[in-house]
C-alpha positions, 0 to 999 in steps of 0.5 A, a space after each residue: 500500500 502507498 503512504 504506509 497505510 499498511 501501518 494503520 490497517 491493524 488499528 483501523 480494523 480493530 476499531 471498526 470491528 469493535 464499532 460494528 459489535 457495538 451496533 448490536 448493543 441492547 437498548 439497556 446497554 446503549 448509553 454505556 456502549 455509546 460512551 466507549 463507542 464515541 472514544 473509539 470513533 474519535 480514534 478511528 477518525 484520527 487514523 482515517 485522517 492520517 490515511 488521507 480518507 478525509 471524507 470518512 474522517 469528517 463523517 466519523 467526527 459527526 458520528 461522535 456527536 451523534 453518539 453523545 446526542 442519541 446513543 441507540 441511533 448513534 450506535 447503529 449508524 456508527 456500525 454502518 460507517 465502520 462497515 464502510 471503512 472496512 470495505 475501503 481498507 480491503 480495497 486499498 490493500 488490494 488496489 492501493 486506491 480508496 473506493 468512491 464511497 461519497 454517496 454512502 457517506 452522504 447518505 449517512 450524513 443525511 441520516 445523522 441530520 435527520 435524527 439530530 438536526 442541530 448537529 453541525 458537520 465538523 471540519 476535517 481537522 476538528 474534534 467533536 464536542 457533543 452533547 448529552 450525558 456523555 458530554 457532561 461526563 467529559 466536561 467534568 473529566 476535563 475540569 479534573 484534568 485541568 486541575 491535574 495539569 497544574 501539578 506538572 512542573 513547568 520549565 523555568 521562566 515564561 509559562 508559554 513554551 519558548 520557540 527558538 529563533 530560526 537560524 540555519 547556522 550549524 553552530 546554532 543547531 548545536 546550541 539549540 539541541 543542548 537546550 530543550 525547554 525542559 530536561 530529559 530527566 524532568 520530562 521523565 519525572 513528570 511522565 512517571 508521575 502521570 503514569 502513577 496517577 494512571 495506575 491509581 485510576 485503574 484500581 479506583 472505585 470510579 465507574 468504569 466509563 469514568 475511568 476509561 475517559 479519564 484514562 484517555 485524558 491522562 494519555 493526552 496529558 502524557 503526550 503534552 508533557 512529553 512535548 515540553 521537552 521536545 524541539 521544533 525540527 523546522 527551526 533546529 534543522 532549518 528545513 521548512 518542510 518539517 514545520 509542525 514536527 517536534 522530537 526529543 533533543 537526542 532524536 533531533 541530533 541523530 536526525 540531523 546527522 541522518 539528513 546530512 548523510 543523505 544530502 543533497 536532496 531536492 525536497 525534505 518534508 515530514 509528518 507525525 502520527 502517534 509519536 512517530 515521525 515520517 520523513 520523506 526525502 526526494 531527489 537524493 542519491 546517497 552512496 551505498 556506504 552513506 545509505 548503510 550508515 543511515 539504515 544502521 542509525 535508523 535501526 538503533 532509533 527503533 525505526 526503519 528506512 525505505 528506498 524507492 529510486 530517488 525517494 527515501 522515507 524514514 520512520 522513527 519514534 519522535 521520542 525514546 522516552 515514550 513511543 508507540 508499540 505493538 504488544 505480542 504474546 508467545 507461550 504466555 510471555 509478552 513483548 513489545 515491538 516498535 510500531 515504526 518497525 512494524 510491517 504486517 502480521 499474517 496467520 501461519 498455515 496449520 502445518 507451520 504451527 509447530 515448535 520452532 525458534 526465531 530471534 527471541 528463542 523457542 516457541 512451542 505453537 506459533 499462530 502468527 508471523 510478525 514482519 518487522 523492518 529494522 533499518 533496511 533489514 527485515 525480520 520475522 518474529 513468531 507469536 500466538 497473539 497480537 494486541 492493539 498498538 499503544 503509546 507507552 513509556 520506555 525505560 533503559 536497561 542496565 548495561 553489562 548484565 549479559 542481556 540479549 542483543 535484541 533487548 533495548 529496554 523495558 516498556 511500561 504499558 498503560 496497565 502498569 506492566 513492565 514488558 521487554 522492548 524488542 529492537 533487533 
C-alpha cells in the first residue's frame, strides 16, 4: 500500500470491528456502549485522517456527536460507517486506491441530520464536542484534568513554551539541541508521575466509563508533557518542510546527522502520527556506504528506512522516552515491538504451527508471523497473539548484565506492566 497505510490497517480494523459489535448493543446497554463507542470513533477518525480518507474522517467526527446526542441511533449508524471503512481498507490493500464511497457517506450524513438536526458537520481537522450525558461526563473529566495539569512542573521562566529563533547556522543547531525547554530527566519525572496517577485510576472505585475517559485524558496529558521537552525540527534543522514536527533533543541530533548523510536532496518534508515521525526525502542519491550508515542509525532509533529510486522515507519514534508499540504474546510471555518497525502480521498455515525458534528463542505453537523492518533489514518474529498498538513509556536497561542483543529496554504499558522492548 502507498503512504504506509499498511501501518494503520491493524488499528483501523480493530476499531471498526469493535464499532460494528457495538451496533448490536441492547437498548439497556446503549448509553454505556455509546460512551466507549464515541472514544473509539474519535480514534478511528484520527487514523482515517492520517490515511488521507478525509471524507470518512469528517463523517466519523459527526458520528461522535451523534453518539453523545442519541446513543441507540448513534450506535447503529456508527456500525454502518465502520462497515464502510472496512470495505475501503480491503480495497486499498488490494488496489492501493480508496473506493468512491461519497454517496454512502452522504447518505449517512443525511441520516445523522435527520435524527439530530442541530448537529453541525465538523471540519476535517476538528474534534467533536457533543452533547448529552456523555458530554457532561467529559466536561467534568476535563475540569479534573485541568486541575491535574497544574501539578506538572513547568520549565523555568515564561509559562508559554519558548520557540527558538530560526537560524540555519550549524553552530546554532548545536546550541539549540543542548537546550530543550525542559530536561530529559524532568520530562521523565513528570511522565512517571502521570503514569502513577494512571495506575491509581485503574484500581479506583470510579465507574468504569469514568475511568476509561479519564484514562484517555491522562494519555493526552502524557503526550503534552512529553512535548515540553521536545524541539521544533523546522527551526533546529532549518528545513521548512518539517514545520509542525517536534522530537526529543537526542532524536533531533541523530536526525540531523541522518539528513546530512543523505544530502543533497531536492525536497525534505515530514509528518507525525502517534509519536512517530515520517520523513520523506526526494531527489537524493546517497552512496551505498552513506545509505548503510543511515539504515544502521535508523535501526538503533527503533525505526526503519525505505528506498524507492530517488525517494527515501524514514520512520522513527519522535521520542525514546515514550513511543508507540505493538504488544505480542508467545507461550504466555509478552513483548513489545516498535510500531515504526512494524510491517504486517499474517496467520501461519496449520502445518507451520509447530515448535520452532526465531530471534527471541523457542516457541512451542506459533499462530502468527510478525514482519518487522529494522533499518533496511527485515525480520520475522513468531507469536500466538497480537494486541492493539499503544503509546507507552520506555525505560533503559542496565548495561553489562549479559542481556540479549535484541533487548533495548523495558516498556511500561498503560496497565502498569513492565514488558521487554524488542529492537533487533
